[in-house]
Structures are given as structure tokens and as C-alpha cells.
C-alpha positions as CSV (number, residue, x, y, z in Angstrom):
1,M,-6.8,49.0,54.7
2,A,-3.3,50.1,53.9
3,R,-1.2,49.7,50.9
4,F,2.7,49.0,51.1
5,T,4.6,49.7,48.0
6,T,8.3,49.7,48.9
7,F,11.4,49.6,46.9
8,K,15.1,48.9,48.0
9,S,18.2,50.0,46.2
10,G,21.5,48.7,47.5
11,L,21.6,48.7,51.2
12,A,19.7,52.0,51.6
13,A,16.4,51.7,53.5
14,A,13.3,53.7,52.4
15,A,10.3,54.6,54.4
16,M,7.0,53.9,53.1
17,T,3.8,55.9,54.1
18,A,0.2,54.8,53.4
19,A,-3.1,56.7,54.3
20,I,-5.4,54.6,56.5
21,G,-8.6,56.6,56.8
22,T,-7.8,60.0,58.4
23,G,-4.6,58.5,60.1
24,T,-1.0,57.6,59.0
25,L,0.8,54.3,59.2
26,V,4.6,54.5,59.1
27,G,6.6,51.3,58.2
28,A,10.2,51.5,59.1
29,L,12.5,49.2,56.9
30,V,15.3,47.9,59.0
31,G,17.5,46.4,56.2
32,M,17.8,44.1,53.5
33,P,17.1,40.3,54.1
34,T,19.9,38.2,55.3
35,A,21.8,35.7,53.2
36,A,19.6,33.0,54.7
37,S,16.7,35.0,53.7
38,A,17.9,35.5,50.2
39,Q,18.2,31.7,49.9
40,S,14.6,31.0,51.1
41,A,13.5,33.7,48.7
42,K,15.3,31.7,45.9
43,D,13.2,28.7,46.9
44,G,9.9,30.7,47.1
45,K,6.5,29.6,45.2
46,L,5.1,30.5,41.9
47,L,2.1,32.6,41.7
48,I,0.3,32.8,38.4
49,L,-2.2,35.6,38.0
50,S,-4.2,37.1,35.2
51,I,-4.5,40.8,34.4
52,G,-7.2,42.3,36.7
53,R,-7.1,39.2,39.1
54,G,-6.0,38.9,42.6
55,Q,-5.0,36.3,45.2
56,Q,-5.3,36.4,48.7
57,V,-2.3,35.4,50.9
58,N,-2.5,34.5,54.6
59,L,0.8,34.9,56.6
60,G,2.2,33.0,59.6
61,S,3.3,36.2,61.3
62,N,2.9,39.9,61.2
63,I,4.8,41.9,58.5
64,T,6.0,45.4,58.6
65,D,7.2,45.7,55.1
66,V,6.1,44.6,51.5
67,V,8.4,44.9,48.5
68,V,7.3,44.4,44.9
69,A,10.1,44.6,42.2
70,D,8.0,45.9,39.4
71,P,4.8,47.8,40.3
72,N,3.8,47.8,36.7
73,I,3.4,44.0,36.7
74,A,1.9,43.5,40.3
75,D,0.7,45.4,43.1
76,V,0.1,44.4,46.8
77,E,-2.7,45.4,49.2
78,V,-2.3,44.8,52.9
79,K,-5.5,44.2,54.8
80,T,-4.0,43.3,58.1
81,G,-0.5,42.2,59.4
82,R,-1.1,38.6,58.6
83,Q,-3.2,39.1,55.2
84,I,-2.3,40.6,51.9
85,Y,-3.8,40.8,48.5
86,I,-1.5,40.3,45.4
87,L,-3.1,41.8,42.3
88,G,-2.1,41.5,38.6
89,K,-1.5,44.6,36.6
90,G,0.4,44.0,33.5
91,P,2.0,41.0,31.7
92,G,5.3,40.1,32.9
93,E,7.2,38.5,35.8
94,T,8.0,40.2,39.2
95,T,9.1,39.2,42.8
96,V,7.2,39.9,46.1
97,Y,8.7,39.9,49.5
98,A,7.2,40.5,53.0
99,T,9.4,40.8,55.9
100,D,8.6,41.3,59.9
101,A,10.1,43.8,62.1
102,A,13.3,41.9,62.6
103,G,13.9,41.8,58.8
104,H,13.2,38.2,58.3
105,T,11.4,37.2,55.2
106,V,8.1,35.9,56.1
107,Y,6.7,35.4,52.7
108,Q,8.1,35.7,49.0
109,A,7.0,34.6,45.7
110,T,7.5,34.9,42.0
111,V,4.5,36.4,40.5
112,R,4.0,35.6,36.8
113,V,1.2,37.8,35.3
114,G,-0.5,37.2,31.9
115,S,-3.7,37.1,30.2
116,N,-6.8,35.8,31.7
117,M,-5.6,32.0,31.5
118,D,-8.7,30.6,33.2
119,S,-10.8,32.0,30.2
120,V,-8.5,30.7,27.8
121,S,-8.2,27.3,29.3
122,Q,-12.1,27.0,29.5
123,M,-12.4,28.3,25.9
124,L,-9.8,25.7,24.6
125,A,-11.7,22.8,27.0
126,L,-15.0,23.9,25.2
127,A,-13.6,23.9,21.7
128,M,-11.5,20.9,22.0
129,P,-12.9,18.6,24.8
130,D,-11.0,15.5,24.0
131,S,-7.7,17.4,24.3
132,K,-5.5,18.2,27.3
133,I,-3.9,21.7,26.9
134,I,-2.1,23.3,29.6
135,V,-1.8,27.2,29.2
136,T,1.2,28.9,30.7
137,T,2.3,32.8,30.5
138,M,5.8,33.9,30.8
139,N,6.9,37.5,30.2
140,G,3.9,38.3,27.9
141,T,4.3,34.9,26.1
142,I,1.7,32.3,26.2
143,L,3.0,28.7,26.1
144,L,0.6,25.8,25.0
145,T,1.7,22.4,26.3
146,G,0.0,19.0,26.5
147,T,-1.6,16.7,23.9
148,V,-4.2,16.9,21.1
149,N,-6.2,14.2,19.3
150,Q,-6.0,15.5,15.7
151,P,-2.7,17.3,14.3
152,E,-5.0,20.2,12.9
153,E,-5.9,20.8,16.6
154,A,-2.7,22.4,17.5
155,A,-2.9,25.1,14.9
156,E,-6.6,25.8,15.9
157,A,-5.6,26.1,19.6
158,E,-2.9,28.7,18.6
159,A,-5.4,30.7,16.4
160,L,-8.1,30.6,19.2
161,V,-5.6,31.9,21.9
162,K,-4.4,34.7,19.5
163,A,-7.7,35.7,18.8
164,F,-8.6,35.8,22.4
165,T,-5.6,37.6,23.7
166,G,-5.0,40.0,20.9
167,G,-2.9,39.8,17.8
168,N,0.1,41.2,19.5
169,T,0.6,38.3,21.9
170,Q,3.1,35.8,21.2
171,V,2.0,32.1,21.4
172,L,4.2,29.2,21.2
173,T,2.9,25.7,20.8
174,R,4.5,22.7,22.1
175,L,1.5,20.4,21.7
176,K,1.8,16.9,20.8
177,N,-0.5,14.0,19.4
178,A,-2.0,11.8,22.4
179,T,-1.6,8.8,20.1
180,P,-0.3,8.7,16.5
181,L,-3.2,8.5,14.1
182,Q,-3.1,5.3,12.1
183,I,-5.1,4.7,8.9
184,N,-5.9,1.2,7.6
185,L,-6.8,1.3,3.9
186,Q,-8.7,-1.5,2.2
187,V,-8.7,-1.4,-1.7
188,R,-10.9,-3.9,-3.6
189,I,-9.8,-4.7,-7.3
190,A,-12.3,-6.3,-9.4
191,E,-11.8,-7.2,-13.0
192,V,-13.5,-9.5,-15.5
193,S,-12.1,-10.1,-18.9
194,R,-13.7,-12.0,-21.7
195,S,-12.1,-12.9,-24.9
196,L,-13.1,-14.6,-28.1
197,M,-10.8,-15.4,-31.1
198,K,-11.6,-17.1,-34.5
199,E,-9.2,-17.9,-37.2
200,I,-9.4,-19.7,-40.4
201,S,-6.8,-20.3,-43.3
202,G,-6.6,-22.4,-46.3
203,N,-3.9,-24.7,-47.5
204,L,-3.7,-26.4,-50.8
205,K,-0.9,-29.0,-52.2
206,T,-1.2,-30.7,-55.6
207,R,1.1,-33.2,-57.5
208,D,0.9,-34.2,-61.2
209,H,0.0,-38.0,-61.4
210,G,1.7,-38.6,-64.7
211,G,5.3,-38.9,-65.3
212,T,6.2,-35.2,-64.9
213,G,6.2,-35.3,-61.1
214,I,5.4,-31.6,-60.9
215,L,4.5,-30.6,-57.2
216,G,2.9,-27.2,-56.2
217,G,0.8,-25.8,-53.5
218,V,-0.5,-22.8,-51.5
219,Y,0.6,-22.7,-47.9
220,Q,-0.3,-20.5,-45.1
221,G,2.8,-20.7,-43.1
222,R,3.3,-24.5,-43.1
223,D,3.5,-27.7,-45.4
224,I,0.1,-29.3,-44.8
225,A,0.8,-32.9,-46.4
226,D,3.3,-35.2,-47.9
227,I,2.1,-36.9,-51.1
228,S,4.1,-40.2,-52.1
229,S,3.6,-43.1,-54.5
230,V,4.0,-46.6,-52.9
231,T,5.3,-49.1,-55.5
232,N,7.4,-51.5,-53.4
233,V,5.4,-54.3,-52.2
234,D,8.3,-56.9,-51.4
235,N,8.2,-56.3,-47.7
236,L,4.4,-56.6,-47.6
237,P,2.9,-60.0,-46.7
238,V,0.9,-61.8,-49.3
239,I,-2.2,-63.3,-48.3
240,D,-5.5,-64.9,-49.8
241,A,-7.6,-62.1,-51.1
242,S,-10.4,-64.4,-52.6
243,S,-13.0,-63.4,-50.1
244,A,-12.6,-59.6,-50.9
245,F,-13.6,-60.2,-54.5
246,G,-16.3,-63.1,-54.0
247,L,-14.1,-65.7,-55.4
248,P,-13.5,-69.3,-54.0
249,A,-10.8,-69.7,-51.5
250,K,-7.2,-69.5,-52.6
251,S,-8.3,-68.3,-56.2
252,I,-6.3,-65.0,-55.7
253,S,-3.4,-63.8,-53.4
254,L,-2.3,-60.1,-53.1
255,P,0.1,-58.2,-51.0
256,F,-1.7,-56.8,-47.7
257,N,-0.7,-53.4,-46.1
258,P,-1.3,-53.9,-42.2
259,A,-1.2,-49.9,-41.9
260,T,-4.2,-49.5,-43.9
261,G,-5.8,-52.9,-43.6
262,Q,-6.1,-52.9,-47.5
263,F,-5.0,-55.3,-50.2
264,I,-2.9,-53.8,-52.8
265,T,-3.9,-54.4,-56.5
266,S,-1.5,-51.9,-57.9
267,P,0.8,-49.0,-57.0
268,Y,-0.9,-46.5,-55.1
269,T,-0.6,-42.8,-53.9
270,Q,-0.2,-42.3,-50.1
271,Y,-1.2,-39.0,-48.4
272,K,0.1,-38.0,-45.0
273,F,-1.2,-34.8,-43.4
274,N,1.2,-32.8,-41.1
275,V,-1.0,-31.5,-38.3
276,P,0.9,-29.3,-35.5
277,A,-0.1,-29.9,-32.0
278,G,-3.1,-27.9,-30.9
279,T,-4.2,-27.1,-34.2
280,N,-7.8,-28.1,-35.4
281,V,-7.7,-29.1,-39.0
282,L,-10.2,-30.1,-41.5
283,A,-8.6,-32.0,-44.5
284,A,-9.2,-34.0,-47.5
285,A,-7.1,-35.7,-50.1
286,G,-7.7,-37.5,-53.2
287,R,-7.3,-37.3,-57.3
288,L,-8.8,-34.7,-59.2
289,F,-8.6,-34.0,-63.0
290,G,-5.8,-36.4,-63.1
291,M,-3.7,-34.9,-60.1
292,D,-3.2,-35.7,-56.5
293,V,-4.7,-33.1,-54.5
294,A,-4.5,-32.4,-50.5
295,A,-6.4,-29.5,-49.1
296,A,-6.5,-28.5,-45.4
297,F,-8.4,-25.7,-43.6
298,D,-6.8,-24.8,-40.3
299,L,-9.8,-23.8,-38.0
300,S,-9.4,-22.1,-34.5
301,E,-12.0,-20.7,-32.0
302,K,-10.9,-19.7,-28.6
303,A,-13.0,-18.3,-25.9
304,G,-11.6,-17.3,-22.5
305,L,-12.9,-15.7,-19.2
306,S,-10.6,-14.4,-16.6
307,S,-11.6,-12.6,-13.3
308,T,-9.3,-10.9,-10.7
309,L,-10.4,-10.0,-7.3
310,A,-7.6,-8.4,-5.2
311,N,-8.2,-7.1,-1.9
312,P,-4.9,-5.7,-0.4
313,N,-5.0,-3.7,2.9
314,L,-2.4,-1.9,4.8
315,T,-1.8,0.4,8.0
316,T,0.4,3.4,8.3
317,V,0.7,6.5,10.6
318,S,-0.9,9.7,9.3
319,G,1.6,11.6,7.0
320,E,3.5,8.6,6.3
321,T,3.6,6.7,3.0
322,A,3.1,2.8,2.9
323,E,3.6,0.4,0.0
324,F,2.1,-3.2,-0.4
325,L,3.1,-5.7,-3.5
326,A,1.6,-9.2,-3.8
327,G,3.3,-10.8,-6.9
328,G,6.6,-11.3,-8.1
329,A,9.4,-10.2,-10.4
330,F,10.7,-11.4,-13.7
331,P,14.2,-11.0,-15.1
332,V,15.1,-8.6,-18.0
333,V,18.5,-8.8,-19.6
334,T,20.2,-5.8,-20.8
335,S,23.7,-5.2,-22.2
336,S,26.3,-2.5,-21.7
337,N,29.8,-1.8,-22.5
338,N,30.6,-3.4,-19.1
339,G,28.8,-6.9,-20.1
340,T,25.4,-8.2,-19.5
341,N,23.0,-7.1,-16.5
342,V,20.1,-8.6,-15.2
343,E,17.3,-6.3,-13.9
344,Y,14.0,-7.6,-12.3
345,K,10.6,-5.8,-12.8
346,N,7.9,-6.4,-10.4
347,Y,4.4,-7.4,-11.3
348,G,1.2,-8.3,-9.3
349,V,-1.1,-6.1,-7.1
350,N,0.9,-3.0,-5.9
351,L,-0.7,-0.3,-3.5
352,T,1.0,2.7,-2.4
353,Y,-0.8,5.5,-0.4
354,T,-0.1,8.5,1.8
355,P,-3.0,9.4,4.3
356,T,-3.4,12.6,6.1
357,V,-6.1,12.9,8.9
358,L,-7.8,16.1,8.8
359,S,-10.4,17.7,11.3
360,D,-13.6,15.7,12.4
361,G,-11.9,12.4,11.5
362,R,-11.7,13.1,7.6
363,I,-8.8,11.6,5.7
364,S,-7.0,13.0,2.8
365,L,-5.8,10.2,0.9
366,R,-3.3,10.0,-1.9
367,V,-3.4,6.6,-3.4
368,R,-1.8,4.5,-6.3
369,S,-3.1,1.1,-7.1
370,E,-1.8,-1.0,-9.8
371,V,-2.5,-4.5,-11.1
372,S,0.0,-6.0,-13.8
373,D,0.4,-9.2,-15.3
374,I,3.0,-11.0,-17.6
375,S,1.9,-10.9,-21.1
376,S,3.2,-12.5,-24.5
377,Q,1.9,-9.4,-26.4
378,G,4.6,-7.0,-27.0
379,A,7.3,-9.5,-25.8
380,V,10.6,-9.0,-27.6
381,R,13.5,-11.3,-28.2
382,F,17.0,-10.5,-26.9
383,G,20.0,-12.5,-27.5
384,G,17.9,-15.7,-28.2
385,L,15.7,-15.1,-25.0
386,E,12.1,-13.9,-25.0
387,V,11.4,-10.8,-22.8
388,P,7.9,-10.9,-21.8
389,A,5.7,-7.5,-21.5
390,T,3.4,-6.5,-18.9
391,S,-0.5,-5.9,-18.8
392,T,-0.9,-3.1,-16.5
393,R,-4.0,-1.4,-15.0
394,M,-3.2,1.5,-12.8
395,A,-5.0,4.4,-11.0
396,E,-3.5,7.2,-9.0
397,T,-5.5,10.0,-7.4
398,T,-6.2,12.1,-4.3
399,V,-9.7,11.8,-2.6
400,E,-11.1,13.0,0.8
401,L,-13.2,10.4,2.7
402,G,-14.4,10.0,6.3
403,S,-13.5,6.9,8.3
404,G,-15.4,3.8,6.8
405,Q,-16.5,5.6,3.8
406,S,-15.8,4.0,0.4
407,M,-15.2,5.6,-3.1
408,M,-14.7,4.1,-6.4
409,I,-11.5,5.8,-7.6
410,A,-11.1,4.0,-11.2
411,G,-13.2,2.2,-13.6
412,L,-12.8,0.7,-17.0
413,L,-15.2,-0.8,-19.6
414,S,-13.6,-1.8,-22.7
415,N,-14.8,-3.5,-25.6
416,T,-12.5,-4.0,-28.5
417,M,-12.8,-6.1,-31.9
418,G,-10.6,-6.5,-34.7
419,S,-10.5,-8.6,-37.8
420,S,-7.6,-9.3,-40.5
421,V,-7.5,-11.0,-43.9
422,D,-4.3,-12.7,-45.5
423,K,-4.6,-13.7,-49.0
424,M,-2.8,-14.4,-52.1
425,P,-3.2,-11.7,-54.7
426,G,-5.9,-12.5,-57.4
427,A,-6.4,-16.1,-56.4
428,G,-7.8,-15.1,-53.0
429,D,-10.5,-13.2,-54.8
430,L,-11.9,-16.2,-56.6
431,P,-15.4,-17.2,-55.6
432,V,-15.5,-20.5,-53.6
433,L,-12.1,-21.6,-54.5
434,G,-10.5,-18.3,-53.2
435,A,-11.0,-19.6,-49.7
436,L,-8.1,-22.0,-50.2
437,F,-5.9,-19.2,-51.1
438,K,-6.5,-16.8,-48.0
439,S,-6.9,-16.8,-44.2
440,N,-8.6,-14.4,-41.8
441,G,-8.8,-13.9,-38.2
442,W,-11.6,-12.2,-35.8
443,R,-10.9,-11.0,-32.1
444,R,-13.0,-9.6,-29.6
445,N,-12.0,-8.4,-26.0
446,E,-14.3,-7.3,-23.3
447,T,-13.0,-6.1,-20.0
448,E,-14.6,-4.4,-16.9
449,L,-12.5,-3.1,-14.2
450,M,-13.3,-1.3,-11.0
451,I,-11.3,-0.2,-7.8
452,V,-12.9,0.7,-4.6
453,V,-10.8,2.2,-1.7
454,T,-12.1,2.2,2.1
455,P,-10.0,3.9,4.7
456,Y,-10.4,3.4,8.5
457,L,-8.9,5.2,11.4
458,V,-7.7,2.3,13.6
459,K,-6.2,1.9,16.9
460,P,-4.0,-0.8,18.5
461,V,-5.8,-3.8,20.2
462,S,-4.8,-6.4,22.4
463,E,-3.3,-9.6,21.1
464,S,-6.3,-11.7,22.1
465,Q,-8.6,-9.8,19.7
466,I,-6.5,-10.5,16.8
467,V,-7.4,-13.7,14.6
468,L,-4.8,-15.2,12.2
469,P,-5.5,-17.1,9.2
470,T,-3.9,-20.1,10.7
471,D,-6.1,-20.2,13.8
472,G,-8.5,-22.9,14.0
473,L,-6.7,-24.7,11.4
474,H,-6.2,-28.3,12.3
475,S,-5.3,-31.5,10.5
476,P,-8.0,-34.2,10.3
477,N,-7.6,-37.5,11.9
478,D,-7.8,-40.6,10.0
479,L,-11.6,-41.1,10.4
480,E,-12.3,-37.5,9.2
481,R,-10.0,-38.0,6.3
482,I,-10.9,-41.4,5.1
483,L,-14.5,-41.8,6.0
484,L,-15.8,-38.2,5.8
485,G,-13.4,-37.1,3.0
486,K,-12.1,-33.9,5.0
487,V,-8.8,-32.1,4.4
488,T,-9.2,-29.9,7.6
489,S,-10.9,-30.4,11.1
490,D,-13.8,-28.2,12.1
491,K,-12.3,-28.1,15.7
492,G,-11.3,-24.7,17.1
493,E,-12.5,-22.6,14.2
494,K,-12.8,-19.0,15.0
495,T,-14.5,-16.0,13.4
496,R,-12.4,-13.3,12.0
497,P,-13.4,-9.8,13.7
498,M,-14.9,-7.3,11.2
499,P,-13.4,-3.7,10.9
500,T,-15.2,-1.0,12.8
501,I,-15.9,2.5,12.0
502,A,-14.4,5.1,14.1
503,P,-16.9,7.9,15.3
504,I,-17.1,10.9,13.1
505,V,-17.9,14.1,14.4
506,S,-19.7,16.5,12.2
507,N,-20.8,20.0,12.7
508,G,-23.1,19.8,9.6
509,P,-23.6,18.3,6.3
510,E,-20.6,17.8,4.3
511,L,-19.8,17.3,0.5
512,G,-20.9,14.0,-0.3
513,S,-22.8,13.3,2.7
514,V,-26.2,11.5,2.6
515,T,-29.1,13.5,4.3
516,D,-32.3,12.2,5.4
517,A,-34.9,12.8,2.6
518,P,-38.6,13.6,3.4
519,A,-40.9,10.6,3.7
520,P,-42.4,10.0,0.3
521,L,-46.2,10.3,-0.1
522,A,-48.1,7.0,-0.3
523,K,-48.8,6.0,-3.7
524,K,-49.6,2.9,-5.9
525,V,-46.4,1.2,-7.1
526,K,-46.4,0.4,-10.8
527,S,-44.8,-2.7,-12.4
528,Q,-41.4,-2.0,-13.9
529,A,-41.6,-4.8,-16.3
530,S,-41.9,-3.9,-19.8
531,A,-42.6,-5.8,-23.2
532,T,-38.7,-6.1,-23.7
533,G,-38.1,-7.3,-20.1
534,P,-37.0,-5.7,-16.9
535,S,-35.6,-2.1,-16.7
536,G,-31.9,-1.5,-16.7
537,P,-29.9,0.0,-13.7
538,G,-30.5,3.6,-13.4
539,F,-33.9,3.7,-14.9
540,S,-37.3,3.9,-13.5
541,F,-40.9,3.8,-15.0
542,D,-42.5,5.3,-12.1
543,N,-44.6,8.6,-12.7
């Protein structure tokens, strides 16, 4: 076997001598390639080799000269006149020419030598089987192109290549995500609120029945009654009143009041209670100790139960922020030197979240969930207008979950109770009668709130797989509407597809994961009932 390693400078030709066994082979260099040969060399093939690896090249005709531009990068071994071996020695790029006796270029190639790219590609394929990474070397630099499934896999691929080739190797990464990862977040907000309010207040009004006409009273914010005397009976009809007194007919005639259905025998006192709308009143009026007395107790008891179940869901790309609002806005009037401005404040169910997909399909999730309602508590008046306040329940946190896993990110169990007494000093402390000079209120509120989030890795689907709320909704015909009492028709109903969980690849147990517990030993199950009733959640009476 002969080795030809020849260099040319300018138009000078150099002779190359190689030892073949005990003989000597001399190759005479005729001259530099012609312009046509130079053009063909320009269009030559690219040969990519790894350090310590070689490539066999079969030629179409016999050659006499082989030229390697940089022998530190590649070397050539000639086996026969039509077969050569190109070997990679060091990182870099060089050019190889092979010419015949007439000086015509028989073979030319650009040789790019780098680290063992086959081993690097195999390592990346083993570490990331779902990714398509192409490894290319150029002048001692490794270029990674192609696609990865996870954003973190690009950094992992770069770190693996550096560890394999050595820390001095420069690695450039131009990897892209095959498909942008999208996350659908489902949030369930469940709230139950119960309230109970009791109020009682006493009101008293008196008037001297004599000639003084003194009028007095104790009021809890309102005038309870009107006390007046009725002496004018001229406008009242006079009819026979004999039967009312057990006398013969037409024995006595008296004025008759149609409003009360009573005969008037003498001037009388008229009582009229003032009852506001929506107020429960226990009232009485009469004559006591020579005075006209009207007393009223305002009684109020209100019990309320409200529940809220919101299930907003929203889809966004990994790393981007998405916001969802279902509710409305109310105006807030503000004044400044330039005049009056109107601003709108949102209320309802608001969801904002920023997901980031991590390795193995896990999702780092920063989520902010808010539920607000318009409330009269805390409202203020501005320029004759009442500006309402808002009752808000908000949670903001960062969690890490797998696709399809759920976590309760917020909870509230509130039980508040309050009471108040408003009374007249001194008189309100009297036994029994003191109730007429004071009012008291009692309030109790119980609230339970829970917010649960569930992220899903999602992919686009075909339009035929999407079911809309209006699909299958048809108006009933006259027969269904009149005889069957239906407001919608059952024709064409479809079942909404349920969300599916993306497969999660895990190399081992993770924080929060559920592992299989050993099978329990067989034992007799004891009753959990006790003398006071069944056990509460989280308790067990098993030994």
C-alpha cells in the first residue's frame, strides 16, 4: 500500500515518494488543475468524518496524484490506482484532490472532521427518543438542528454533547419545538355561604287623653303611629242601631262608621300604625292610665343560603399568559379638576395563569383566581349616587403538577357572629318595660370556599371531534311543546367528549405521587358506629 501526501504551492510541482514494501513508487506531478477542473472541484461532494474514522472511495479511473490541503485534519491512504481511503485526524475542514496522469481531476471532496458524530447521534437518540436531532460539525464546532418535544430538551441535548466531546468543544443549539406545547387549565370554584340575621326594636308613643294634648314617645328611627280624636260625625250616615243594644226596632239611631263597621256613641280616639314595606311589626294600641298608648315591636329574622360553582377553563401556549373573565363591570364616578370621569370596575369570575411545561410532562403553573360580587356593604355615596363595593375571594400561587393532576390551591372556612344593642340610657335598663326603649340585632355568617385547579397537556384535534353547546339543540314541534310540555327536542343530542390525560413519562417516584402500598393483612372489619353516631371524616376506630 502506498501513501500519497502531496502539497502544491503556486504553479510549482513537487514530487512525492512513498515506500511500498522494499520498492519505491514515484508519482510525477504534471501541473495544477485547469480552470475547468477548478470549477468541478468547487462543485465537489462533502465528506463528513469523525476523528479516528475513515471512508473508502472508489474512483472511476487511475490516479497518479493525491493532494490534501491540511494533513493535520485528514490523511489519504492509496490502496490501488482506483481505490483510496480518506482518514479523519483532527477537527476542522480541508479539501482532498485526486488527479490522473494528464492532470485532470478524478475526485475532489471537502472533508469535514469532527468528534464521533455517530456516537453522539446514538446517544441523543437514546436519551431523547421522541426528538429528531441532527448533529453537524464545522471547524471544531458542533451544530445541533432539528426538533424536540420539550423546551428543556434543547438545553439537555447541549449539555450531553459537551459532556461527550469534552468541555472545550463549542456547541451551538438551533433546536425548535416540534409542536408548541399547549396547556388547558380547568378551575373549579365552589362556595357555599349561609347567613342568619335577627333584629328586634321597640317603639312607644303616648298622648294625654285629657285636655292638655301632651304627645310623647320613644322611636327607633321612625314614627310608629298616628293618634287622633274623631269628633265630627256629620258626614257619617245615621242608621237604626236598636238591634245592637237589644231594643225594639227604630228605638235608637246612631252614626255608623263604614271603615270600622261600628256605631259611634261618643267621640273616640283613632289609632293608625305606620308600617314600612318589608317590615314585620307586632303592635298594640289602647288607653292606659288615662292616656292613649301605641306600642310596636319591629321584628326581623332573615336566613339566606347562596352557593357559587364556577368552572372556567382556558388554553394557552407554554410560557404565555392567558386571562379569562366572566362577569361584568359597574361604573365608578370620580371627580378631578378637569371634570367628572367614569371608570368601570370588573366583577365576576376572573382567571389568569402562566404555565410552563417542564421535563417529563410536568407543568409549573402560576395561577391567580378571583371571584367578586357587587355588595352593598361598604358602599359610599358620591354626588347623590351610591357607589357599590365588591366582595372578593382571591387566590394567587405557583404549583407544579402533572397533566391531569388536581390540587386544591385555596380554601376558606369562615364563621362570624356579632350582636349589637341600641337603647335609651336609663329607660332601656328597666325590667320588662325596658324592651320598649331599646333594640338589638344578631348576625351570623358561615362561608366555605374551595378552589381546585387541574392542568392538561392538549393537542389540536379535528373539527369533527369538537362538540358545541348548541349541537343537538332543536326547537320542539307543536306536538312536543303542547302535549309533552317540552321546551327542547331530543333529536340529534350528542355527548360532549371528556378531556383525556396526556401520557406522563416518569423515571421514578416524584414528590406527591401515589405509590402502591403493600396488601393489608386480612382482619376482621369493626363497625365504625359509636354511641354518638358515625365517625367524622379523617377518623377511624380500627385498631
